[in-house]
C-alpha positions, 0 to 999 in steps of 0.5 A: 547801344549796338555793342552792349551785348558783347560787353556782357559776354566779355564780362561773363567770359572773364568772370568764368575764366577767373573762377576756373583759374582759382579752382585749378589753383586751389586744386593744385594747392590741395593736391600738393598739401595732401602729398606733403602730409602723406610724405611727412605726417608730423608736419600736418599743422604747418602744411595745413596753415600754409595751404589755407593762406595760399587758398585765401590769396588765390580766392582774393585774386579770383574775387578781384577779377570777378569784381573787375568784370562786373564793373566793366559790364555795368560801365 
């Protein structure tokens, strides 16, 4: 039980990195979508749909990373 604190620390750092990565990814997607809409306003619906799908996939990967960190912390 000596190294138990390091497991929790590693899981916390891993979950934090997953959240930071997802935030940066979704920020880049939103910035690119805003730029695309500004350049071509008539394609707003298509750009919005693509952006939402990409954001959902990024969130899924982040959630998967957080679940892995929680499972490792509870092991």
